mmCIF file of the N, C-alpha and C atoms, coordinates in Angstrom:
data_MODEL
# 
_entry.id   MODEL 
# 
loop_
_atom_site.group_PDB 
_atom_site.id 
_atom_site.type_symbol 
_atom_site.label_atom_id 
_atom_site.label_alt_id 
_atom_site.label_comp_id 
_atom_site.label_asym_id 
_atom_site.label_entity_id 
_atom_site.label_seq_id 
_atom_site.pdbx_PDB_ins_code 
_atom_site.Cartn_x 
_atom_site.Cartn_y 
_atom_site.Cartn_z 
_atom_site.occupancy 
_atom_site.B_iso_or_equiv 
_atom_site.pdbx_formal_charge 
_atom_site.auth_seq_id 
_atom_site.auth_comp_id 
_atom_site.auth_asym_id 
_atom_site.auth_atom_id 
_atom_site.pdbx_PDB_model_num 
ATOM 1   N N  . MET A 1 1  ? 22.769 53.106 -67.069 1.00 0.00 ? 1  MET A N  1 
ATOM 2   C CA . MET A 1 1  ? 21.608 53.704 -67.662 1.00 0.00 ? 1  MET A CA 1 
ATOM 3   C C  . MET A 1 1  ? 21.634 55.202 -67.374 1.00 0.00 ? 1  MET A C  1 
ATOM 4   N N  . THR A 1 2  ? 21.268 55.997 -68.359 1.00 0.00 ? 2  THR A N  1 
ATOM 5   C CA . THR A 1 2  ? 21.214 57.440 -68.210 1.00 0.00 ? 2  THR A CA 1 
ATOM 6   C C  . THR A 1 2  ? 19.766 57.892 -68.084 1.00 0.00 ? 2  THR A C  1 
ATOM 7   N N  . ILE A 1 3  ? 19.513 58.734 -67.098 1.00 0.00 ? 3  ILE A N  1 
ATOM 8   C CA . ILE A 1 3  ? 18.186 59.323 -66.926 1.00 0.00 ? 3  ILE A CA 1 
ATOM 9   C C  . ILE A 1 3  ? 18.249 60.744 -67.447 1.00 0.00 ? 3  ILE A C  1 
ATOM 10  N N  . LYS A 1 4  ? 17.313 61.094 -68.320 1.00 0.00 ? 4  LYS A N  1 
ATOM 11  C CA . LYS A 1 4  ? 17.225 62.437 -68.880 1.00 0.00 ? 4  LYS A CA 1 
ATOM 12  C C  . LYS A 1 4  ? 15.848 62.999 -68.550 1.00 0.00 ? 4  LYS A C  1 
ATOM 13  N N  . THR A 1 5  ? 15.815 64.282 -68.201 1.00 0.00 ? 5  THR A N  1 
ATOM 14  C CA . THR A 1 5  ? 14.538 64.906 -67.885 1.00 0.00 ? 5  THR A CA 1 
ATOM 15  C C  . THR A 1 5  ? 14.602 66.400 -68.141 1.00 0.00 ? 5  THR A C  1 
ATOM 16  N N  . LYS A 1 6  ? 13.447 66.985 -68.414 1.00 0.00 ? 6  LYS A N  1 
ATOM 17  C CA . LYS A 1 6  ? 13.351 68.432 -68.553 1.00 0.00 ? 6  LYS A CA 1 
ATOM 18  C C  . LYS A 1 6  ? 13.178 69.047 -67.169 1.00 0.00 ? 6  LYS A C  1 
ATOM 19  N N  . ILE A 1 7  ? 13.829 70.167 -66.960 1.00 0.00 ? 7  ILE A N  1 
ATOM 20  C CA . ILE A 1 7  ? 13.717 70.900 -65.706 1.00 0.00 ? 7  ILE A CA 1 
ATOM 21  C C  . ILE A 1 7  ? 12.738 72.040 -65.958 1.00 0.00 ? 7  ILE A C  1 
ATOM 22  N N  . LYS A 1 8  ? 11.541 71.929 -65.382 1.00 0.00 ? 8  LYS A N  1 
ATOM 23  C CA . LYS A 1 8  ? 10.491 72.911 -65.643 1.00 0.00 ? 8  LYS A CA 1 
ATOM 24  C C  . LYS A 1 8  ? 10.344 73.955 -64.546 1.00 0.00 ? 8  LYS A C  1 
ATOM 25  N N  . ASN A 1 9  ? 10.875 73.653 -63.366 1.00 0.00 ? 9  ASN A N  1 
ATOM 26  C CA . ASN A 1 9  ? 10.690 74.549 -62.223 1.00 0.00 ? 9  ASN A CA 1 
ATOM 27  C C  . ASN A 1 9  ? 11.699 74.183 -61.136 1.00 0.00 ? 9  ASN A C  1 
ATOM 28  N N  . PRO A 1 10 ? 11.788 74.989 -60.078 1.00 0.00 ? 10 PRO A N  1 
ATOM 29  C CA . PRO A 1 10 ? 12.745 74.692 -59.012 1.00 0.00 ? 10 PRO A CA 1 
ATOM 30  C C  . PRO A 1 10 ? 12.527 73.324 -58.358 1.00 0.00 ? 10 PRO A C  1 
ATOM 31  N N  . TYR A 1 11 ? 11.274 72.886 -58.263 1.00 0.00 ? 11 TYR A N  1 
ATOM 32  C CA . TYR A 1 11 ? 10.989 71.585 -57.655 1.00 0.00 ? 11 TYR A CA 1 
ATOM 33  C C  . TYR A 1 11 ? 11.599 70.456 -58.479 1.00 0.00 ? 11 TYR A C  1 
ATOM 34  N N  . THR A 1 12 ? 11.411 70.502 -59.794 1.00 0.00 ? 12 THR A N  1 
ATOM 35  C CA . THR A 1 12 ? 11.974 69.481 -60.672 1.00 0.00 ? 12 THR A CA 1 
ATOM 36  C C  . THR A 1 12 ? 13.493 69.476 -60.594 1.00 0.00 ? 12 THR A C  1 
ATOM 37  N N  . LEU A 1 13 ? 14.096 70.655 -60.577 1.00 0.00 ? 13 LEU A N  1 
ATOM 38  C CA . LEU A 1 13 ? 15.543 70.751 -60.445 1.00 0.00 ? 13 LEU A CA 1 
ATOM 39  C C  . LEU A 1 13 ? 16.005 70.103 -59.144 1.00 0.00 ? 13 LEU A C  1 
ATOM 40  N N  . GLY A 1 14 ? 15.324 70.403 -58.065 1.00 0.00 ? 14 GLY A N  1 
ATOM 41  C CA . GLY A 1 14 ? 15.677 69.834 -56.767 1.00 0.00 ? 14 GLY A CA 1 
ATOM 42  C C  . GLY A 1 14 ? 15.578 68.321 -56.748 1.00 0.00 ? 14 GLY A C  1 
ATOM 43  N N  . GLN A 1 15 ? 14.535 67.791 -57.373 1.00 0.00 ? 15 GLN A N  1 
ATOM 44  C CA . GLN A 1 15 ? 14.353 66.343 -57.398 1.00 0.00 ? 15 GLN A CA 1 
ATOM 45  C C  . GLN A 1 15 ? 15.459 65.649 -58.190 1.00 0.00 ? 15 GLN A C  1 
ATOM 46  N N  . VAL A 1 16 ? 15.853 66.244 -59.308 1.00 0.00 ? 16 VAL A N  1 
ATOM 47  C CA . VAL A 1 16 ? 16.929 65.670 -60.114 1.00 0.00 ? 16 VAL A CA 1 
ATOM 48  C C  . VAL A 1 16 ? 18.243 65.691 -59.334 1.00 0.00 ? 16 VAL A C  1 
ATOM 49  N N  . LEU A 1 17 ? 18.524 66.818 -58.693 1.00 0.00 ? 17 LEU A N  1 
ATOM 50  C CA . LEU A 1 17 ? 19.751 66.904 -57.900 1.00 0.00 ? 17 LEU A CA 1 
ATOM 51  C C  . LEU A 1 17 ? 19.743 65.892 -56.759 1.00 0.00 ? 17 LEU A C  1 
ATOM 52  N N  . GLN A 1 18 ? 18.613 65.741 -56.108 1.00 0.00 ? 18 GLN A N  1 
ATOM 53  C CA . GLN A 1 18 ? 18.503 64.782 -55.010 1.00 0.00 ? 18 GLN A CA 1 
ATOM 54  C C  . GLN A 1 18 ? 18.724 63.352 -55.507 1.00 0.00 ? 18 GLN A C  1 
ATOM 55  N N  . GLN A 1 19 ? 18.078 62.981 -56.594 1.00 0.00 ? 19 GLN A N  1 
ATOM 56  C CA . GLN A 1 19 ? 18.215 61.622 -57.115 1.00 0.00 ? 19 GLN A CA 1 
ATOM 57  C C  . GLN A 1 19 ? 19.651 61.323 -57.534 1.00 0.00 ? 19 GLN A C  1 
ATOM 58  N N  . SER A 1 20 ? 20.294 62.298 -58.158 1.00 0.00 ? 20 SER A N  1 
ATOM 59  C CA . SER A 1 20 ? 21.686 62.100 -58.553 1.00 0.00 ? 20 SER A CA 1 
ATOM 60  C C  . SER A 1 20 ? 22.580 61.945 -57.326 1.00 0.00 ? 20 SER A C  1 
ATOM 61  N N  . ARG A 1 21 ? 22.361 62.781 -56.318 1.00 0.00 ? 21 ARG A N  1 
ATOM 62  C CA . ARG A 1 21 ? 23.147 62.685 -55.080 1.00 0.00 ? 21 ARG A CA 1 
ATOM 63  C C  . ARG A 1 21 ? 22.959 61.328 -54.422 1.00 0.00 ? 21 ARG A C  1 
ATOM 64  N N  . LEU A 1 22 ? 21.710 60.888 -54.330 1.00 0.00 ? 22 LEU A N  1 
ATOM 65  C CA . LEU A 1 22 ? 21.415 59.600 -53.710 1.00 0.00 ? 22 LEU A CA 1 
ATOM 66  C C  . LEU A 1 22 ? 22.037 58.449 -54.484 1.00 0.00 ? 22 LEU A C  1 
ATOM 67  N N  . GLN A 1 23 ? 22.013 58.533 -55.809 1.00 0.00 ? 23 GLN A N  1 
ATOM 68  C CA . GLN A 1 23 ? 22.618 57.492 -56.639 1.00 0.00 ? 23 GLN A CA 1 
ATOM 69  C C  . GLN A 1 23 ? 24.111 57.359 -56.373 1.00 0.00 ? 23 GLN A C  1 
ATOM 70  N N  . GLN A 1 24 ? 24.730 58.460 -55.996 1.00 0.00 ? 24 GLN A N  1 
ATOM 71  C CA . GLN A 1 24 ? 26.157 58.439 -55.718 1.00 0.00 ? 24 GLN A CA 1 
ATOM 72  C C  . GLN A 1 24 ? 26.466 58.068 -54.271 1.00 0.00 ? 24 GLN A C  1 
ATOM 73  N N  . GLY A 1 25 ? 25.415 57.874 -53.482 1.00 0.00 ? 25 GLY A N  1 
ATOM 74  C CA . GLY A 1 25 ? 25.602 57.484 -52.099 1.00 0.00 ? 25 GLY A CA 1 
ATOM 75  C C  . GLY A 1 25 ? 26.156 58.589 -51.215 1.00 0.00 ? 25 GLY A C  1 
ATOM 76  N N  . VAL A 1 26 ? 25.844 59.826 -51.561 1.00 0.00 ? 26 VAL A N  1 
ATOM 77  C CA . VAL A 1 26 ? 26.340 60.984 -50.820 1.00 0.00 ? 26 VAL A CA 1 
ATOM 78  C C  . VAL A 1 26 ? 25.193 61.571 -50.000 1.00 0.00 ? 26 VAL A C  1 
ATOM 79  N N  . SER A 1 27 ? 25.451 61.841 -48.736 1.00 0.00 ? 27 SER A N  1 
ATOM 80  C CA . SER A 1 27 ? 24.433 62.463 -47.892 1.00 0.00 ? 27 SER A CA 1 
ATOM 81  C C  . SER A 1 27 ? 24.429 63.968 -48.117 1.00 0.00 ? 27 SER A C  1 
ATOM 82  N N  . GLN A 1 28 ? 23.337 64.596 -47.710 1.00 0.00 ? 28 GLN A N  1 
ATOM 83  C CA . GLN A 1 28 ? 23.265 66.055 -47.785 1.00 0.00 ? 28 GLN A CA 1 
ATOM 84  C C  . GLN A 1 28 ? 24.395 66.672 -46.960 1.00 0.00 ? 28 GLN A C  1 
ATOM 85  N N  . ARG A 1 29 ? 24.641 66.114 -45.807 1.00 0.00 ? 29 ARG A N  1 
ATOM 86  C CA . ARG A 1 29 ? 25.686 66.639 -44.920 1.00 0.00 ? 29 ARG A CA 1 
ATOM 87  C C  . ARG A 1 29 ? 27.064 66.552 -45.583 1.00 0.00 ? 29 ARG A C  1 
ATOM 88  N N  . GLU A 1 30 ? 27.358 65.407 -46.207 1.00 0.00 ? 30 GLU A N  1 
ATOM 89  C CA . GLU A 1 30 ? 28.653 65.234 -46.877 1.00 0.00 ? 30 GLU A CA 1 
ATOM 90  C C  . GLU A 1 30 ? 28.808 66.224 -48.029 1.00 0.00 ? 30 GLU A C  1 
ATOM 91  N N  . LEU A 1 31 ? 27.759 66.370 -48.820 1.00 0.00 ? 31 LEU A N  1 
ATOM 92  C CA . LEU A 1 31 ? 27.811 67.292 -49.951 1.00 0.00 ? 31 LEU A CA 1 
ATOM 93  C C  . LEU A 1 31 ? 28.002 68.728 -49.476 1.00 0.00 ? 31 LEU A C  1 
ATOM 94  N N  . ALA A 1 32 ? 27.259 69.101 -48.448 1.00 0.00 ? 32 ALA A N  1 
ATOM 95  C CA . ALA A 1 32 ? 27.372 70.454 -47.909 1.00 0.00 ? 32 ALA A CA 1 
ATOM 96  C C  . ALA A 1 32 ? 28.789 70.728 -47.412 1.00 0.00 ? 32 ALA A C  1 
ATOM 97  N N  . LYS A 1 33 ? 29.373 69.759 -46.725 1.00 0.00 ? 33 LYS A N  1 
ATOM 98  C CA . LYS A 1 33 ? 30.727 69.919 -46.209 1.00 0.00 ? 33 LYS A CA 1 
ATOM 99  C C  . LYS A 1 33 ? 31.724 70.081 -47.349 1.00 0.00 ? 33 LYS A C  1 
ATOM 100 N N  . THR A 1 34 ? 31.586 69.266 -48.382 1.00 0.00 ? 34 THR A N  1 
ATOM 101 C CA . THR A 1 34 ? 32.465 69.343 -49.549 1.00 0.00 ? 34 THR A CA 1 
ATOM 102 C C  . THR A 1 34 ? 32.386 70.713 -50.217 1.00 0.00 ? 34 THR A C  1 
ATOM 103 N N  . LEU A 1 35 ? 31.169 71.261 -50.286 1.00 0.00 ? 35 LEU A N  1 
ATOM 104 C CA . LEU A 1 35 ? 30.950 72.532 -50.977 1.00 0.00 ? 35 LEU A CA 1 
ATOM 105 C C  . LEU A 1 35 ? 31.146 73.751 -50.088 1.00 0.00 ? 35 LEU A C  1 
ATOM 106 N N  . GLY A 1 36 ? 31.249 73.528 -48.777 1.00 0.00 ? 36 GLY A N  1 
ATOM 107 C CA . GLY A 1 36 ? 31.412 74.647 -47.853 1.00 0.00 ? 36 GLY A CA 1 
ATOM 108 C C  . GLY A 1 36 ? 30.137 75.442 -47.645 1.00 0.00 ? 36 GLY A C  1 
ATOM 109 N N  . ILE A 1 37 ? 28.996 74.744 -47.715 1.00 0.00 ? 37 ILE A N  1 
ATOM 110 C CA . ILE A 1 37 ? 27.705 75.378 -47.481 1.00 0.00 ? 37 ILE A CA 1 
ATOM 111 C C  . ILE A 1 37 ? 26.961 74.577 -46.420 1.00 0.00 ? 37 ILE A C  1 
ATOM 112 N N  . THR A 1 38 ? 25.788 75.050 -46.033 1.00 0.00 ? 38 THR A N  1 
ATOM 113 C CA . THR A 1 38 ? 25.053 74.345 -44.988 1.00 0.00 ? 38 THR A CA 1 
ATOM 114 C C  . THR A 1 38 ? 24.213 73.211 -45.562 1.00 0.00 ? 38 THR A C  1 
ATOM 115 N N  . GLN A 1 39 ? 23.971 72.217 -44.724 1.00 0.00 ? 39 GLN A N  1 
ATOM 116 C CA . GLN A 1 39 ? 23.098 71.103 -45.105 1.00 0.00 ? 39 GLN A CA 1 
ATOM 117 C C  . GLN A 1 39 ? 21.685 71.617 -45.342 1.00 0.00 ? 39 GLN A C  1 
ATOM 118 N N  . LYS A 1 40 ? 21.285 72.630 -44.595 1.00 0.00 ? 40 LYS A N  1 
ATOM 119 C CA . LYS A 1 40 ? 19.949 73.220 -44.774 1.00 0.00 ? 40 LYS A CA 1 
ATOM 120 C C  . LYS A 1 40 ? 19.784 73.774 -46.184 1.00 0.00 ? 40 LYS A C  1 
ATOM 121 N N  . TRP A 1 41 ? 20.845 74.390 -46.720 1.00 0.00 ? 41 TRP A N  1 
ATOM 122 C CA . TRP A 1 41 ? 20.765 74.951 -48.063 1.00 0.00 ? 41 TRP A CA 1 
ATOM 123 C C  . TRP A 1 41 ? 20.558 73.837 -49.082 1.00 0.00 ? 41 TRP A C  1 
ATOM 124 N N  . ILE A 1 42 ? 21.260 72.719 -48.931 1.00 0.00 ? 42 ILE A N  1 
ATOM 125 C CA . ILE A 1 42 ? 21.085 71.561 -49.823 1.00 0.00 ? 42 ILE A CA 1 
ATOM 126 C C  . ILE A 1 42 ? 19.649 71.057 -49.719 1.00 0.00 ? 42 ILE A C  1 
ATOM 127 N N  . TRP A 1 43 ? 19.149 70.913 -48.492 1.00 0.00 ? 43 TRP A N  1 
ATOM 128 C CA . TRP A 1 43 ? 17.783 70.427 -48.285 1.00 0.00 ? 43 TRP A CA 1 
ATOM 129 C C  . TRP A 1 43 ? 16.773 71.346 -48.965 1.00 0.00 ? 43 TRP A C  1 
ATOM 130 N N  . GLU A 1 44 ? 16.920 72.660 -48.782 1.00 0.00 ? 44 GLU A N  1 
ATOM 131 C CA . GLU A 1 44 ? 15.992 73.616 -49.382 1.00 0.00 ? 44 GLU A CA 1 
ATOM 132 C C  . GLU A 1 44 ? 16.040 73.559 -50.904 1.00 0.00 ? 44 GLU A C  1 
ATOM 133 N N  . LEU A 1 45 ? 17.232 73.424 -51.472 1.00 0.00 ? 45 LEU A N  1 
ATOM 134 C CA . LEU A 1 45 ? 17.368 73.316 -52.919 1.00 0.00 ? 45 LEU A CA 1 
ATOM 135 C C  . LEU A 1 45 ? 16.676 72.053 -53.424 1.00 0.00 ? 45 LEU A C  1 
ATOM 136 N N  . GLU A 1 46 ? 16.899 70.939 -52.753 1.00 0.00 ? 46 GLU A N  1 
ATOM 137 C CA . GLU A 1 46 ? 16.283 69.681 -53.186 1.00 0.00 ? 46 GLU A CA 1 
ATOM 138 C C  . GLU A 1 46 ? 14.768 69.688 -53.019 1.00 0.00 ? 46 GLU A C  1 
ATOM 139 N N  . GLN A 1 47 ? 14.261 70.487 -52.109 1.00 0.00 ? 47 GLN A N  1 
ATOM 140 C CA . GLN A 1 47 ? 12.812 70.584 -51.920 1.00 0.00 ? 47 GLN A CA 1 
ATOM 141 C C  . GLN A 1 47 ? 12.168 71.563 -52.901 1.00 0.00 ? 47 GLN A C  1 
ATOM 142 N N  . GLY A 1 48 ? 12.988 72.271 -53.674 1.00 0.00 ? 48 GLY A N  1 
ATOM 143 C CA . GLY A 1 48 ? 12.459 73.241 -54.632 1.00 0.00 ? 48 GLY A CA 1 
ATOM 144 C C  . GLY A 1 48 ? 11.916 74.481 -53.952 1.00 0.00 ? 48 GLY A C  1 
ATOM 145 N N  . LYS A 1 49 ? 12.502 74.813 -52.809 1.00 0.00 ? 49 LYS A N  1 
ATOM 146 C CA . LYS A 1 49 ? 12.033 75.969 -52.049 1.00 0.00 ? 49 LYS A CA 1 
ATOM 147 C C  . LYS A 1 49 ? 12.067 77.217 -52.927 1.00 0.00 ? 49 LYS A C  1 
ATOM 148 N N  . PRO A 1 50 ? 10.958 77.941 -52.977 1.00 0.00 ? 50 PRO A N  1 
ATOM 149 C CA . PRO A 1 50 ? 10.934 79.159 -53.787 1.00 0.00 ? 50 PRO A CA 1 
ATOM 150 C C  . PRO A 1 50 ? 11.957 80.175 -53.280 1.00 0.00 ? 50 PRO A C  1 
ATOM 151 N N  . GLY A 1 51 ? 12.524 80.873 -54.196 1.00 0.00 ? 51 GLY A N  1 
ATOM 152 C CA . GLY A 1 51 ? 13.480 81.928 -53.868 1.00 0.00 ? 51 GLY A CA 1 
ATOM 153 C C  . GLY A 1 51 ? 13.531 82.909 -55.021 1.00 0.00 ? 51 GLY A C  1 
ATOM 154 N N  . LEU A 1 52 ? 13.953 84.101 -54.737 1.00 0.00 ? 52 LEU A N  1 
ATOM 155 C CA . LEU A 1 52 ? 13.973 85.150 -55.742 1.00 0.00 ? 52 LEU A CA 1 
ATOM 156 C C  . LEU A 1 52 ? 14.796 84.768 -56.967 1.00 0.00 ? 52 LEU A C  1 
ATOM 157 N N  . LEU A 1 53 ? 15.986 84.233 -56.744 1.00 0.00 ? 53 LEU A N  1 
ATOM 158 C CA . LEU A 1 53 ? 16.844 83.863 -57.871 1.00 0.00 ? 53 LEU A CA 1 
ATOM 159 C C  . LEU A 1 53 ? 16.192 82.792 -58.745 1.00 0.00 ? 53 LEU A C  1 
ATOM 160 N N  . MET A 1 54 ? 15.718 81.719 -58.118 1.00 0.00 ? 54 MET A N  1 
ATOM 161 C CA . MET A 1 54 ? 15.100 80.625 -58.884 1.00 0.00 ? 54 MET A CA 1 
ATOM 162 C C  . MET A 1 54 ? 13.832 81.093 -59.592 1.00 0.00 ? 54 MET A C  1 
ATOM 163 N N  . ASP A 1 55 ? 13.005 81.836 -58.880 1.00 0.00 ? 55 ASP A N  1 
ATOM 164 C CA . ASP A 1 55 ? 11.766 82.329 -59.493 1.00 0.00 ? 55 ASP A CA 1 
ATOM 165 C C  . ASP A 1 55 ? 12.062 83.162 -60.726 1.00 0.00 ? 55 ASP A C  1 
ATOM 166 N N  . ARG A 1 56 ? 13.023 84.066 -60.611 1.00 0.00 ? 56 ARG A N  1 
ATOM 167 C CA . ARG A 1 56 ? 13.371 84.919 -61.750 1.00 0.00 ? 56 ARG A CA 1 
ATOM 168 C C  . ARG A 1 56 ? 14.022 84.127 -62.875 1.00 0.00 ? 56 ARG A C  1 
ATOM 169 N N  . LEU A 1 57 ? 14.874 83.198 -62.516 1.00 0.00 ? 57 LEU A N  1 
ATOM 170 C CA . LEU A 1 57 ? 15.531 82.374 -63.530 1.00 0.00 ? 57 LEU A CA 1 
ATOM 171 C C  . LEU A 1 57 ? 14.505 81.639 -64.390 1.00 0.00 ? 57 LEU A C  1 
ATOM 172 N N  . PHE A 1 58 ? 13.575 80.948 -63.750 1.00 0.00 ? 58 PHE A N  1 
ATOM 173 C CA . PHE A 1 58 ? 12.589 80.183 -64.515 1.00 0.00 ? 58 PHE A CA 1 
ATOM 174 C C  . PHE A 1 58 ? 11.597 81.097 -65.239 1.00 0.00 ? 58 PHE A C  1 
ATOM 175 N N  . MET A 1 59 ? 11.310 82.271 -64.687 1.00 0.00 ? 59 MET A N  1 
ATOM 176 C CA . MET A 1 59 ? 10.435 83.238 -65.355 1.00 0.00 ? 59 MET A CA 1 
ATOM 177 C C  . MET A 1 59 ? 11.113 83.750 -66.635 1.00 0.00 ? 59 MET A C  1 
ATOM 178 N N  . ILE A 1 60 ? 12.385 84.075 -66.543 1.00 0.00 ? 60 ILE A N  1 
ATOM 179 C CA . ILE A 1 60 ? 13.130 84.543 -67.722 1.00 0.00 ? 60 ILE A CA 1 
ATOM 180 C C  . ILE A 1 60 ? 13.193 83.445 -68.772 1.00 0.00 ? 60 ILE A C  1 
ATOM 181 N N  . MET A 1 61 ? 13.529 82.238 -68.353 1.00 0.00 ? 61 MET A N  1 
ATOM 182 C CA . MET A 1 61 ? 13.624 81.131 -69.302 1.00 0.00 ? 61 MET A CA 1 
ATOM 183 C C  . MET A 1 61 ? 12.308 80.911 -70.029 1.00 0.00 ? 61 MET A C  1 
ATOM 184 N N  . GLU A 1 62 ? 11.208 80.949 -69.288 1.00 0.00 ? 62 GLU A N  1 
ATOM 185 C CA . GLU A 1 62 ? 9.900  80.743 -69.913 1.00 0.00 ? 62 GLU A CA 1 
ATOM 186 C C  . GLU A 1 62 ? 9.591  81.847 -70.918 1.00 0.00 ? 62 GLU A C  1 
ATOM 187 N N  . ASN A 1 63 ? 9.909  83.079 -70.553 1.00 0.00 ? 63 ASN A N  1 
ATOM 188 C CA . ASN A 1 63 ? 9.613  84.214 -71.420 1.00 0.00 ? 63 ASN A CA 1 
ATOM 189 C C  . ASN A 1 63 ? 10.409 84.224 -72.702 1.00 0.00 ? 63 ASN A C  1 
ATOM 190 N N  . ILE A 1 64 ? 11.631 83.721 -72.690 1.00 0.00 ? 64 ILE A N  1 
ATOM 191 C CA . ILE A 1 64 ? 12.456 83.756 -73.893 1.00 0.00 ? 64 ILE A CA 1 
ATOM 192 C C  . ILE A 1 64 ? 12.552 82.400 -74.586 1.00 0.00 ? 64 ILE A C  1 
ATOM 193 N N  . GLY A 1 65 ? 11.777 81.438 -74.099 1.00 0.00 ? 65 GLY A N  1 
ATOM 194 C CA . GLY A 1 65 ? 11.703 80.148 -74.773 1.00 0.00 ? 65 GLY A CA 1 
ATOM 195 C C  . GLY A 1 65 ? 12.901 79.241 -74.559 1.00 0.00 ? 65 GLY A C  1 
ATOM 196 N N  . VAL A 1 66 ? 13.572 79.385 -73.437 1.00 0.00 ? 66 VAL A N  1 
ATOM 197 C CA . VAL A 1 66 ? 14.719 78.537 -73.127 1.00 0.00 ? 66 VAL A CA 1 
ATOM 198 C C  . VAL A 1 66 ? 14.258 77.371 -72.258 1.00 0.00 ? 66 VAL A C  1 
ATOM 199 N N  . THR A 1 67 ? 14.709 76.180 -72.599 1.00 0.00 ? 67 THR A N  1 
ATOM 200 C CA . THR A 1 67 ? 14.411 75.018 -71.773 1.00 0.00 ? 67 THR A CA 1 
ATOM 201 C C  . THR A 1 67 ? 15.707 74.511 -71.150 1.00 0.00 ? 67 THR A C  1 
ATOM 202 N N  . LEU A 1 68 ? 15.551 73.876 -70.027 1.00 0.00 ? 68 LEU A N  1 
ATOM 203 C CA . LEU A 1 68 ? 16.677 73.325 -69.291 1.00 0.00 ? 68 LEU A CA 1 
ATOM 204 C C  . LEU A 1 68 ? 16.443 71.828 -69.145 1.00 0.00 ? 68 LEU A C  1 
ATOM 205 N N  . SER A 1 69 ? 17.474 71.047 -69.368 1.00 0.00 ? 69 SER A N  1 
ATOM 206 C CA . SER A 1 69 ? 17.345 69.609 -69.174 1.00 0.00 ? 69 SER A CA 1 
ATOM 207 C C  . SER A 1 69 ? 18.551 69.104 -68.388 1.00 0.00 ? 69 SER A C  1 
ATOM 208 N N  . ALA A 1 70 ? 18.386 67.935 -67.825 1.00 0.00 ? 70 ALA A N  1 
ATOM 209 C CA . ALA A 1 70 ? 19.457 67.331 -67.032 1.00 0.00 ? 70 ALA A CA 1 
ATOM 210 C C  . ALA A 1 70 ? 19.521 65.850 -67.336 1.00 0.00 ? 70 ALA A C  1 
ATOM 211 N N  . GLU A 1 71 ? 20.698 65.302 -67.164 1.00 0.00 ? 71 GLU A N  1 
ATOM 212 C CA . GLU A 1 71 ? 20.855 63.855 -67.276 1.00 0.00 ? 71 GLU A CA 1 
ATOM 213 C C  . GLU A 1 71 ? 21.906 63.407 -66.281 1.00 0.00 ? 71 GLU A C  1 
ATOM 214 N N  . PHE A 1 72 ? 21.696 62.209 -65.753 1.00 0.00 ? 72 PHE A N  1 
ATOM 215 C CA . PHE A 1 72 ? 22.677 61.628 -64.848 1.00 0.00 ? 72 PHE A CA 1 
ATOM 216 C C  . PHE A 1 72 ? 22.647 60.127 -64.977 1.00 0.00 ? 72 PHE A C  1 
ATOM 217 N N  . GLU A 1 73 ? 23.775 59.542 -64.662 1.00 0.00 ? 73 GLU A N  1 
ATOM 218 C CA . GLU A 1 73 ? 23.929 58.104 -64.755 1.00 0.00 ? 73 GLU A CA 1 
ATOM 219 C C  . GLU A 1 73 ? 23.408 57.441 -63.491 1.00 0.00 ? 73 GLU A C  1 
ATOM 220 N N  . VAL A 1 74 ? 22.666 56.379 -63.666 1.00 0.00 ? 74 VAL A N  1 
ATOM 221 C CA . VAL A 1 74 ? 22.244 55.541 -62.549 1.00 0.00 ? 74 VAL A CA 1 
ATOM 222 C C  . VAL A 1 74 ? 23.348 54.513 -62.374 1.00 0.00 ? 74 VAL A C  1 
ATOM 223 N N  . VAL A 1 75 ? 23.917 54.488 -61.195 1.00 0.00 ? 75 VAL A N  1 
ATOM 224 C CA . VAL A 1 75 ? 25.047 53.590 -60.944 1.00 0.00 ? 75 VAL A CA 1 
ATOM 225 C C  . VAL A 1 75 ? 24.631 52.483 -59.980 1.00 0.00 ? 75 VAL A C  1 
ATOM 226 N N  . ASP A 1 76 ? 25.302 51.356 -60.097 1.00 0.00 ? 76 ASP A N  1 
ATOM 227 C CA . ASP A 1 76 ? 25.093 50.263 -59.172 1.00 0.00 ? 76 ASP A CA 1 
ATOM 228 C C  . ASP A 1 76 ? 25.991 50.492 -57.971 1.00 0.00 ? 76 ASP A C  1 
ATOM 229 N N  . LEU A 1 77 ? 25.383 50.651 -56.803 1.00 0.00 ? 77 LEU A N  1 
ATOM 230 C CA . LEU A 1 77 ? 26.160 50.838 -55.572 1.00 0.00 ? 77 LEU A CA 1 
ATOM 231 C C  . LEU A 1 77 ? 26.528 49.475 -54.998 1.00 0.00 ? 77 LEU A C  1 
ATOM 232 N N  . PRO A 1 78 ? 27.741 49.374 -54.475 1.00 0.00 ? 78 PRO A N  1 
ATOM 233 C CA . PRO A 1 78 ? 28.120 48.093 -53.847 1.00 0.00 ? 78 PRO A CA 1 
ATOM 234 C C  . PRO A 1 78 ? 27.285 47.854 -52.587 1.00 0.00 ? 78 PRO A C  1 
ATOM 235 N N  . GLU A 1 79 ? 27.000 46.611 -52.318 1.00 0.00 ? 79 GLU A N  1 
ATOM 236 C CA . GLU A 1 79 ? 26.232 46.266 -51.128 1.00 0.00 ? 79 GLU A CA 1 
ATOM 237 C C  . GLU A 1 79 ? 27.067 46.506 -49.882 1.00 0.00 ? 79 GLU A C  1 
ATOM 238 N N  . LYS A 1 80 ? 26.417 46.969 -48.821 1.00 0.00 ? 80 LYS A N  1 
ATOM 239 C CA . LYS A 1 80 ? 27.125 47.244 -47.566 1.00 0.00 ? 80 LYS A CA 1 
ATOM 240 C C  . LYS A 1 80 ? 26.888 46.139 -46.579 1.00 0.00 ? 80 LYS A C  1 
# 
């Protein structure tokens, strides 16, 4: 099954990223290690923490009428 949603703000973006990560069975720590960034940065992104880049990005998108959407597959994880 595919989940599709509109990304209206940093919080919505963070929630979509978190749900997709969880569906894949990946921890924040594992993802951070793979990407070479801190687990704290992943946590802050998933929480929709305000930041200059995100605030400006969504402000620009709203002003010029651009919408952002995301979709991800819901997968069946094997039982442990």
